[in-house]
VOLO-152790 format. One record per atom (N, C-alpha, C): residue in three letters; x, z, y. Coordinates in nm, 4 decimals. Layout:
BEGIN
gufi = ALA | c1 = X | c3 = Z | c2 = Y
...
# end
This chain:
BEGIN
gufi = MET | c1 = 2.2457 | c3 = 0.5962 | c2 = 2.0223
gufi = MET | c1 = 2.1496 | c3 = 0.5099 | c2 = 1.9941
gufi = MET | c1 = 2.1516 | c3 = 0.4986 | c2 = 1.8220
gufi = ILE | c1 = 2.2520 | c3 = 0.4933 | c2 = 1.7692
gufi = ILE | c1 = 2.2527 | c3 = 0.4717 | c2 = 1.6234
gufi = ILE | c1 = 2.1900 | c3 = 0.5836 | c2 = 1.5384
gufi = SER | c1 = 2.2123 | c3 = 0.7071 | c2 = 1.6185
gufi = SER | c1 = 2.1517 | c3 = 0.8438 | c2 = 1.5390
gufi = SER | c1 = 2.0270 | c3 = 0.8347 | c2 = 1.5493
gufi = SER | c1 = 1.9991 | c3 = 0.7730 | c2 = 1.6625
gufi = SER | c1 = 1.8322 | c3 = 0.8050 | c2 = 1.6798
gufi = SER | c1 = 1.7648 | c3 = 0.7004 | c2 = 1.5927
gufi = MET | c1 = 1.7965 | c3 = 0.5843 | c2 = 1.5721
gufi = MET | c1 = 1.7580 | c3 = 0.4843 | c2 = 1.4515
gufi = MET | c1 = 1.7694 | c3 = 0.5335 | c2 = 1.3259
gufi = VAL | c1 = 1.8759 | c3 = 0.6217 | c2 = 1.3010
gufi = VAL | c1 = 1.8616 | c3 = 0.6651 | c2 = 1.1536
gufi = VAL | c1 = 1.7935 | c3 = 0.7826 | c2 = 1.1362
gufi = GLN | c1 = 1.7489 | c3 = 0.8838 | c2 = 1.2603
gufi = GLN | c1 = 1.6649 | c3 = 0.9743 | c2 = 1.2516
gufi = GLN | c1 = 1.5387 | c3 = 0.9247 | c2 = 1.2483
gufi = TRP | c1 = 1.4915 | c3 = 0.8048 | c2 = 1.3030
gufi = TRP | c1 = 1.3652 | c3 = 0.7459 | c2 = 1.2976
gufi = TRP | c1 = 1.3385 | c3 = 0.6807 | c2 = 1.1449
gufi = VAL | c1 = 1.4483 | c3 = 0.6059 | c2 = 1.0882
gufi = VAL | c1 = 1.4411 | c3 = 0.5752 | c2 = 0.9482
gufi = VAL | c1 = 1.4121 | c3 = 0.6972 | c2 = 0.8645
gufi = ARG | c1 = 1.4795 | c3 = 0.7920 | c2 = 0.8858
gufi = ARG | c1 = 1.4580 | c3 = 0.9021 | c2 = 0.7844
gufi = ARG | c1 = 1.3214 | c3 = 0.9706 | c2 = 0.8236
gufi = ARG | c1 = 1.2646 | c3 = 0.9664 | c2 = 0.9369
gufi = ARG | c1 = 1.1358 | c3 = 1.0276 | c2 = 0.9331
gufi = ARG | c1 = 1.0069 | c3 = 0.9330 | c2 = 0.8820
gufi = ILE | c1 = 1.0349 | c3 = 0.7900 | c2 = 0.8889
gufi = ILE | c1 = 0.9372 | c3 = 0.7043 | c2 = 0.8232
gufi = ILE | c1 = 0.9352 | c3 = 0.7252 | c2 = 0.6696
gufi = PHE | c1 = 1.0850 | c3 = 0.7141 | c2 = 0.6101
gufi = PHE | c1 = 1.0932 | c3 = 0.7608 | c2 = 0.4700
gufi = PHE | c1 = 1.0051 | c3 = 0.8814 | c2 = 0.4380
gufi = ALA | c1 = 1.0549 | c3 = 1.0133 | c2 = 0.4884
gufi = ALA | c1 = 0.9819 | c3 = 1.1223 | c2 = 0.4824
gufi = ALA | c1 = 0.8329 | c3 = 1.1143 | c2 = 0.4995
gufi = ASP | c1 = 0.7642 | c3 = 1.0394 | c2 = 0.5897
gufi = ASP | c1 = 0.6345 | c3 = 1.0141 | c2 = 0.5944
gufi = ASP | c1 = 0.5801 | c3 = 0.9578 | c2 = 0.4483
gufi = PHE | c1 = 0.6484 | c3 = 0.8449 | c2 = 0.4147
gufi = PHE | c1 = 0.6064 | c3 = 0.7624 | c2 = 0.3099
gufi = PHE | c1 = 0.6259 | c3 = 0.8610 | c2 = 0.1808
gufi = ASP | c1 = 0.7099 | c3 = 0.9508 | c2 = 0.1664
gufi = ASP | c1 = 0.7303 | c3 = 1.0376 | c2 = 0.0576
gufi = ASP | c1 = 0.6071 | c3 = 1.1428 | c2 = 0.0515
gufi = ALA | c1 = 0.6045 | c3 = 1.1848 | c2 = 0.1734
gufi = ALA | c1 = 0.4591 | c3 = 1.3095 | c2 = 0.1887
gufi = ALA | c1 = 0.3609 | c3 = 1.2136 | c2 = 0.1551
gufi = ALA | c1 = 0.3174 | c3 = 1.1151 | c2 = 0.2008
gufi = ALA | c1 = 0.2031 | c3 = 1.0258 | c2 = 0.1627
gufi = ALA | c1 = 0.1804 | c3 = 0.9986 | c2 = 0.0003
gufi = HIS | c1 = 0.2791 | c3 = 0.9711 | c2 = -0.0647
gufi = HIS | c1 = 0.2716 | c3 = 0.9257 | c2 = -0.2059
gufi = HIS | c1 = 0.2913 | c3 = 1.0673 | c2 = -0.3055
gufi = ARG | c1 = 0.3393 | c3 = 1.1751 | c2 = -0.2283
gufi = ARG | c1 = 0.3408 | c3 = 1.2940 | c2 = -0.2945
gufi = ARG | c1 = 0.1921 | c3 = 1.3419 | c2 = -0.3059
gufi = GLU | c1 = 0.1153 | c3 = 1.3388 | c2 = -0.2016
gufi = GLU | c1 = -0.0207 | c3 = 1.3802 | c2 = -0.1988
gufi = GLU | c1 = -0.1054 | c3 = 1.2777 | c2 = -0.2539
gufi = LYS | c1 = -0.0927 | c3 = 1.1511 | c2 = -0.2679
gufi = LYS | c1 = -0.1548 | c3 = 1.0894 | c2 = -0.3785
gufi = LYS | c1 = -0.1415 | c3 = 1.1031 | c2 = -0.5110
gufi = ALA | c1 = -0.0226 | c3 = 1.1300 | c2 = -0.5657
gufi = ALA | c1 = 0.0178 | c3 = 1.1662 | c2 = -0.6896
gufi = ALA | c1 = -0.0483 | c3 = 1.2993 | c2 = -0.7211
gufi = THR | c1 = -0.0536 | c3 = 1.3902 | c2 = -0.6265
gufi = THR | c1 = -0.0887 | c3 = 1.5110 | c2 = -0.6487
gufi = THR | c1 = -0.2374 | c3 = 1.5190 | c2 = -0.6897
gufi = ALA | c1 = -0.3118 | c3 = 1.4184 | c2 = -0.5856
gufi = ALA | c1 = -0.4774 | c3 = 1.4222 | c2 = -0.6029
gufi = ALA | c1 = -0.4977 | c3 = 1.3698 | c2 = -0.7318
gufi = LEU | c1 = -0.4409 | c3 = 1.2557 | c2 = -0.7728
gufi = LEU | c1 = -0.4459 | c3 = 1.1859 | c2 = -0.9001
gufi = LEU | c1 = -0.4138 | c3 = 1.2763 | c2 = -1.0146
gufi = THR | c1 = -0.3145 | c3 = 1.3659 | c2 = -1.0311
gufi = THR | c1 = -0.3004 | c3 = 1.4540 | c2 = -1.1337
gufi = THR | c1 = -0.3904 | c3 = 1.5461 | c2 = -1.1253
gufi = VAL | c1 = -0.4452 | c3 = 1.6142 | c2 = -1.0168
gufi = VAL | c1 = -0.5656 | c3 = 1.7047 | c2 = -1.0348
gufi = VAL | c1 = -0.7093 | c3 = 1.6580 | c2 = -1.0867
gufi = MET | c1 = -0.7279 | c3 = 1.5292 | c2 = -1.0555
gufi = MET | c1 = -0.8334 | c3 = 1.4577 | c2 = -1.1088
gufi = MET | c1 = -0.8179 | c3 = 1.4294 | c2 = -1.2562
gufi = GLU | c1 = -0.7172 | c3 = 1.4066 | c2 = -1.3189
gufi = GLU | c1 = -0.6836 | c3 = 1.3965 | c2 = -1.4390
gufi = GLU | c1 = -0.6800 | c3 = 1.5243 | c2 = -1.5192
gufi = MET | c1 = -0.6412 | c3 = 1.6306 | c2 = -1.4456
gufi = MET | c1 = -0.6499 | c3 = 1.7390 | c2 = -1.5132
gufi = MET | c1 = -0.8132 | c3 = 1.7864 | c2 = -1.5459
gufi = GLU | c1 = -0.8761 | c3 = 1.7580 | c2 = -1.4233
gufi = GLU | c1 = -1.0025 | c3 = 1.7843 | c2 = -1.4497
gufi = GLU | c1 = -1.0959 | c3 = 1.7189 | c2 = -1.5571
gufi = GLU | c1 = -1.0403 | c3 = 1.5915 | c2 = -1.5455
gufi = GLU | c1 = -1.0996 | c3 = 1.4928 | c2 = -1.6706
gufi = GLU | c1 = -1.0778 | c3 = 1.5510 | c2 = -1.8018
gufi = LEU | c1 = -0.9540 | c3 = 1.6049 | c2 = -1.8154
gufi = LEU | c1 = -0.9014 | c3 = 1.6547 | c2 = -1.9641
gufi = LEU | c1 = -0.9791 | c3 = 1.7937 | c2 = -1.9896
gufi = GLU | c1 = -0.9896 | c3 = 1.8679 | c2 = -1.8960
gufi = GLU | c1 = -1.0971 | c3 = 1.9770 | c2 = -1.9380
gufi = GLU | c1 = -1.2262 | c3 = 1.9493 | c2 = -1.9456
gufi = ASN | c1 = -1.2697 | c3 = 1.8594 | c2 = -1.8731
gufi = ASN | c1 = -1.3999 | c3 = 1.8174 | c2 = -1.9084
gufi = ASN | c1 = -1.4337 | c3 = 1.7797 | c2 = -2.0623
gufi = ILE | c1 = -1.3062 | c3 = 1.6882 | c2 = -2.1045
gufi = ILE | c1 = -1.3358 | c3 = 1.6311 | c2 = -2.2360
gufi = ILE | c1 = -1.3120 | c3 = 1.7482 | c2 = -2.3328
gufi = PHE | c1 = -1.2112 | c3 = 1.8346 | c2 = -2.3045
gufi = PHE | c1 = -1.2125 | c3 = 1.9574 | c2 = -2.3932
gufi = PHE | c1 = -1.3366 | c3 = 2.0430 | c2 = -2.4054
gufi = ALA | c1 = -1.4044 | c3 = 2.0551 | c2 = -2.2832
gufi = ALA | c1 = -1.5246 | c3 = 2.1217 | c2 = -2.3145
gufi = ALA | c1 = -1.6583 | c3 = 2.0363 | c2 = -2.3906
gufi = LEU | c1 = -1.6364 | c3 = 1.9188 | c2 = -2.3573
gufi = LEU | c1 = -1.7285 | c3 = 1.8466 | c2 = -2.4521
gufi = LEU | c1 = -1.7054 | c3 = 1.8327 | c2 = -2.6001
gufi = LEU | c1 = -1.5435 | c3 = 1.8348 | c2 = -2.6084
gufi = LEU | c1 = -1.5109 | c3 = 1.8398 | c2 = -2.7686
gufi = LEU | c1 = -1.5690 | c3 = 1.9858 | c2 = -2.8535
gufi = LEU | c1 = -1.5706 | c3 = 2.0759 | c2 = -2.7559
gufi = LEU | c1 = -1.5995 | c3 = 2.1986 | c2 = -2.8244
gufi = LEU | c1 = -1.7573 | c3 = 2.2314 | c2 = -2.8290
gufi = LEU | c1 = -1.8140 | c3 = 2.1555 | c2 = -2.7180
gufi = LEU | c1 = -1.9847 | c3 = 2.1908 | c2 = -2.7107
gufi = LEU | c1 = -2.0420 | c3 = 2.0486 | c2 = -2.7388
gufi = GLY | c1 = -1.9797 | c3 = 1.9697 | c2 = -2.7963
gufi = GLY | c1 = -2.0196 | c3 = 1.8289 | c2 = -2.8343
gufi = GLY | c1 = -2.1697 | c3 = 1.8285 | c2 = -2.8929
gufi = SER | c1 = -2.2030 | c3 = 1.9526 | c2 = -2.9401
gufi = SER | c1 = -2.3414 | c3 = 1.9365 | c2 = -3.0043
gufi = SER | c1 = -2.4360 | c3 = 1.9135 | c2 = -2.9154
gufi = PHE | c1 = -2.4163 | c3 = 1.9748 | c2 = -2.7831
gufi = PHE | c1 = -2.5243 | c3 = 1.9291 | c2 = -2.6794
gufi = PHE | c1 = -2.5451 | c3 = 1.7994 | c2 = -2.6303
gufi = ALA | c1 = -2.4349 | c3 = 1.7116 | c2 = -2.6804
gufi = ALA | c1 = -2.4395 | c3 = 1.5928 | c2 = -2.6372
gufi = ALA | c1 = -2.4476 | c3 = 1.5012 | c2 = -2.7232
gufi = GLY | c1 = -2.4661 | c3 = 1.5531 | c2 = -2.8904
gufi = GLY | c1 = -2.4703 | c3 = 1.4737 | c2 = -2.9843
gufi = GLY | c1 = -2.3564 | c3 = 1.4238 | c2 = -3.0557
gufi = ILE | c1 = -2.2449 | c3 = 1.4859 | c2 = -2.9944
gufi = ILE | c1 = -2.0973 | c3 = 1.4629 | c2 = -3.0668
gufi = ILE | c1 = -2.0493 | c3 = 1.5738 | c2 = -3.1696
gufi = PRO | c1 = -2.0060 | c3 = 1.5056 | c2 = -3.2764
gufi = PRO | c1 = -1.9946 | c3 = 1.6061 | c2 = -3.3868
gufi = PRO | c1 = -1.8981 | c3 = 1.7254 | c2 = -3.3468
gufi = SER | c1 = -1.9316 | c3 = 1.8561 | c2 = -3.3419
gufi = SER | c1 = -1.8489 | c3 = 1.9508 | c2 = -3.2861
gufi = SER | c1 = -1.7592 | c3 = 2.0309 | c2 = -3.3962
gufi = PRO | c1 = -1.6634 | c3 = 2.0925 | c2 = -3.3501
gufi = PRO | c1 = -1.5664 | c3 = 2.1666 | c2 = -3.4517
gufi = PRO | c1 = -1.6807 | c3 = 2.2737 | c2 = -3.5089
gufi = PRO | c1 = -1.6082 | c3 = 2.3359 | c2 = -3.6029
gufi = PRO | c1 = -1.6700 | c3 = 2.4781 | c2 = -3.6602
gufi = PRO | c1 = -1.7144 | c3 = 2.5622 | c2 = -3.5612
gufi = THR | c1 = -1.8277 | c3 = 2.6130 | c2 = -3.5778
gufi = THR | c1 = -1.8930 | c3 = 2.7206 | c2 = -3.4927
gufi = THR | c1 = -1.7923 | c3 = 2.8160 | c2 = -3.4463
gufi = PHE | c1 = -1.7539 | c3 = 2.8880 | c2 = -3.5785
gufi = PHE | c1 = -1.6545 | c3 = 2.9971 | c2 = -3.5306
gufi = PHE | c1 = -1.5287 | c3 = 2.9530 | c2 = -3.4232
gufi = LEU | c1 = -1.5019 | c3 = 2.8589 | c2 = -3.4318
gufi = LEU | c1 = -1.3747 | c3 = 2.8337 | c2 = -3.3672
gufi = LEU | c1 = -1.4478 | c3 = 2.8253 | c2 = -3.2130
gufi = ALA | c1 = -1.5541 | c3 = 2.7388 | c2 = -3.1910
gufi = ALA | c1 = -1.6152 | c3 = 2.7554 | c2 = -3.0534
gufi = ALA | c1 = -1.6497 | c3 = 2.8814 | c2 = -2.9912
gufi = VAL | c1 = -1.7035 | c3 = 2.9642 | c2 = -3.0877
gufi = VAL | c1 = -1.7187 | c3 = 3.0844 | c2 = -3.0517
gufi = VAL | c1 = -1.6242 | c3 = 3.1447 | c2 = -2.9826
gufi = GLU | c1 = -1.4959 | c3 = 3.1680 | c2 = -3.0697
gufi = GLU | c1 = -1.3979 | c3 = 3.2331 | c2 = -3.0254
gufi = GLU | c1 = -1.3151 | c3 = 3.1871 | c2 = -2.9119
gufi = LEU | c1 = -1.3341 | c3 = 3.0437 | c2 = -2.8684
gufi = LEU | c1 = -1.2806 | c3 = 3.0143 | c2 = -2.7592
gufi = LEU | c1 = -1.3785 | c3 = 3.0052 | c2 = -2.6329
gufi = LEU | c1 = -1.4881 | c3 = 3.0246 | c2 = -2.6475
gufi = LEU | c1 = -1.5889 | c3 = 3.0322 | c2 = -2.5609
gufi = LEU | c1 = -1.5681 | c3 = 3.1369 | c2 = -2.4480
gufi = PRO | c1 = -1.5197 | c3 = 3.2539 | c2 = -2.4500
gufi = PRO | c1 = -1.4775 | c3 = 3.3633 | c2 = -2.3373
gufi = PRO | c1 = -1.3506 | c3 = 3.3004 | c2 = -2.2521
gufi = TYR | c1 = -1.3002 | c3 = 3.1856 | c2 = -2.3214
gufi = TYR | c1 = -1.1551 | c3 = 3.1282 | c2 = -2.2252
gufi = TYR | c1 = -1.2003 | c3 = 3.0411 | c2 = -2.1694
gufi = MET | c1 = -1.3314 | c3 = 2.9826 | c2 = -2.1851
gufi = MET | c1 = -1.3839 | c3 = 2.8364 | c2 = -2.1158
gufi = MET | c1 = -1.4686 | c3 = 2.8503 | c2 = -1.9947
gufi = GLU | c1 = -1.4660 | c3 = 2.9539 | c2 = -1.9304
gufi = GLU | c1 = -1.5373 | c3 = 2.9641 | c2 = -1.8085
gufi = GLU | c1 = -1.5192 | c3 = 2.8792 | c2 = -1.7062
gufi = ARG | c1 = -1.3959 | c3 = 2.8395 | c2 = -1.6712
gufi = ARG | c1 = -1.3657 | c3 = 2.7492 | c2 = -1.6034
gufi = ARG | c1 = -1.4144 | c3 = 2.6010 | c2 = -1.6261
gufi = GLU | c1 = -1.3830 | c3 = 2.5561 | c2 = -1.7547
gufi = GLU | c1 = -1.4445 | c3 = 2.4431 | c2 = -1.8231
gufi = GLU | c1 = -1.5982 | c3 = 2.4146 | c2 = -1.7937
gufi = LEU | c1 = -1.6564 | c3 = 2.5517 | c2 = -1.8343
gufi = LEU | c1 = -1.8027 | c3 = 2.5439 | c2 = -1.8317
gufi = LEU | c1 = -1.8527 | c3 = 2.5062 | c2 = -1.6606
gufi = GLN | c1 = -1.7959 | c3 = 2.5631 | c2 = -1.5746
gufi = GLN | c1 = -1.8210 | c3 = 2.5591 | c2 = -1.4409
gufi = GLN | c1 = -1.8028 | c3 = 2.3970 | c2 = -1.3973
gufi = ILE | c1 = -1.6597 | c3 = 2.3487 | c2 = -1.4607
gufi = ILE | c1 = -1.6471 | c3 = 2.2033 | c2 = -1.4133
gufi = ILE | c1 = -1.7667 | c3 = 2.1055 | c2 = -1.4793
gufi = LEU | c1 = -1.8086 | c3 = 2.1580 | c2 = -1.6030
gufi = LEU | c1 = -1.8898 | c3 = 2.0786 | c2 = -1.6864
gufi = LEU | c1 = -2.0335 | c3 = 2.0457 | c2 = -1.5873
gufi = SER | c1 = -2.0491 | c3 = 2.1964 | c2 = -1.5358
gufi = SER | c1 = -2.1793 | c3 = 2.1982 | c2 = -1.4693
gufi = SER | c1 = -2.1559 | c3 = 2.1358 | c2 = -1.3591
gufi = LYS | c1 = -2.0552 | c3 = 2.1442 | c2 = -1.3005
gufi = LYS | c1 = -2.0350 | c3 = 2.0583 | c2 = -1.1612
gufi = LYS | c1 = -2.0473 | c3 = 1.8947 | c2 = -1.2043
gufi = ARG | c1 = -1.9782 | c3 = 1.8485 | c2 = -1.3041
gufi = ARG | c1 = -1.9955 | c3 = 1.6995 | c2 = -1.3649
gufi = ARG | c1 = -2.1405 | c3 = 1.6722 | c2 = -1.3792
gufi = ALA | c1 = -2.1906 | c3 = 1.7526 | c2 = -1.4323
gufi = ALA | c1 = -2.3320 | c3 = 1.7238 | c2 = -1.4569
gufi = ALA | c1 = -2.4354 | c3 = 1.7017 | c2 = -1.3136
gufi = LYS | c1 = -2.3872 | c3 = 1.8095 | c2 = -1.2439
gufi = LYS | c1 = -2.4585 | c3 = 1.7871 | c2 = -1.0951
gufi = LYS | c1 = -2.4333 | c3 = 1.6531 | c2 = -1.0333
gufi = ASP | c1 = -2.2939 | c3 = 1.6194 | c2 = -1.0483
gufi = ASP | c1 = -2.2581 | c3 = 1.5120 | c2 = -0.9615
gufi = ASP | c1 = -2.2511 | c3 = 1.3894 | c2 = -1.0233
gufi = SER | c1 = -2.3372 | c3 = 1.3933 | c2 = -1.1681
gufi = SER | c1 = -2.3083 | c3 = 1.2796 | c2 = -1.2462
gufi = SER | c1 = -2.3919 | c3 = 1.1391 | c2 = -1.1705
gufi = ASN | c1 = -2.4422 | c3 = 1.1496 | c2 = -1.0688
gufi = ASN | c1 = -2.5093 | c3 = 1.0388 | c2 = -1.0172
gufi = ASN | c1 = -2.4266 | c3 = 0.9248 | c2 = -0.9697
gufi = ASP | c1 = -2.2972 | c3 = 0.9379 | c2 = -0.9399
gufi = ASP | c1 = -2.2107 | c3 = 0.8565 | c2 = -0.8759
gufi = ASP | c1 = -2.0704 | c3 = 0.8552 | c2 = -0.8917
gufi = MET | c1 = -2.0494 | c3 = 0.8731 | c2 = -1.0509
gufi = MET | c1 = -1.9262 | c3 = 0.9143 | c2 = -1.0908
gufi = MET | c1 = -1.8258 | c3 = 0.7973 | c2 = -1.0407
gufi = LEU | c1 = -1.8554 | c3 = 0.6628 | c2 = -1.0835
gufi = LEU | c1 = -1.7810 | c3 = 0.5421 | c2 = -1.0410
gufi = LEU | c1 = -1.7409 | c3 = 0.5634 | c2 = -0.8929
gufi = ALA | c1 = -1.8175 | c3 = 0.6059 | c2 = -0.8158
gufi = ALA | c1 = -1.7699 | c3 = 0.6042 | c2 = -0.6615
gufi = ALA | c1 = -1.6736 | c3 = 0.7023 | c2 = -0.6430
gufi = GLU | c1 = -1.6782 | c3 = 0.8238 | c2 = -0.7129
gufi = GLU | c1 = -1.5932 | c3 = 0.9422 | c2 = -0.6904
gufi = GLU | c1 = -1.4628 | c3 = 0.9077 | c2 = -0.7472
gufi = MET | c1 = -1.4527 | c3 = 0.8346 | c2 = -0.8597
gufi = MET | c1 = -1.3305 | c3 = 0.7762 | c2 = -0.9116
gufi = MET | c1 = -1.2424 | c3 = 0.6726 | c2 = -0.8241
gufi = PHE | c1 = -1.3396 | c3 = 0.6126 | c2 = -0.7527
gufi = PHE | c1 = -1.2778 | c3 = 0.4893 | c2 = -0.6912
gufi = PHE | c1 = -1.2249 | c3 = 0.5442 | c2 = -0.5406
gufi = GLY | c1 = -1.2926 | c3 = 0.6328 | c2 = -0.5126
gufi = GLY | c1 = -1.2485 | c3 = 0.7103 | c2 = -0.3850
gufi = GLY | c1 = -1.1318 | c3 = 0.7924 | c2 = -0.3954
gufi = THR | c1 = -1.1119 | c3 = 0.8645 | c2 = -0.5226
gufi = THR | c1 = -0.9845 | c3 = 0.9365 | c2 = -0.5476
gufi = THR | c1 = -0.8850 | c3 = 0.8474 | c2 = -0.5621
gufi = ILE | c1 = -0.9097 | c3 = 0.7127 | c2 = -0.6312
gufi = ILE | c1 = -0.7950 | c3 = 0.6002 | c2 = -0.6673
gufi = ILE | c1 = -0.7361 | c3 = 0.5303 | c2 = -0.5304
gufi = GLY | c1 = -0.8363 | c3 = 0.5370 | c2 = -0.4130
gufi = GLY | c1 = -0.8142 | c3 = 0.4744 | c2 = -0.2991
gufi = GLY | c1 = -0.8749 | c3 = 0.3416 | c2 = -0.2855
gufi = ILE | c1 = -0.9699 | c3 = 0.2865 | c2 = -0.3686
gufi = ILE | c1 = -1.0193 | c3 = 0.1766 | c2 = -0.3636
gufi = ILE | c1 = -1.1516 | c3 = 0.1654 | c2 = -0.2775
gufi = GLU | c1 = -1.1514 | c3 = 0.0705 | c2 = -0.2024
gufi = GLU | c1 = -1.2959 | c3 = 0.0864 | c2 = -0.1032
gufi = GLU | c1 = -1.3635 | c3 = -0.0147 | c2 = -0.1100
# end
């Protein structure tokens, strides 16, 4: 009887742990994408009117920025409802 209750409590804690880890992972991925987006905007800020770093630096980093440019392009396509996307990731309804 007691061992089955202990197993039940362990299973509940394991489920809580898995849910919190999944949520933390999703938030970390979202934050990483936002930081990559900010990095791309800093390097290519002249397109948005932000003062950009020296051109030679941006050109040297351009080959390494393929993923950031893809994310930037995706953000431009999905820019219609960014607030809803952020609230959905955070879990606010």
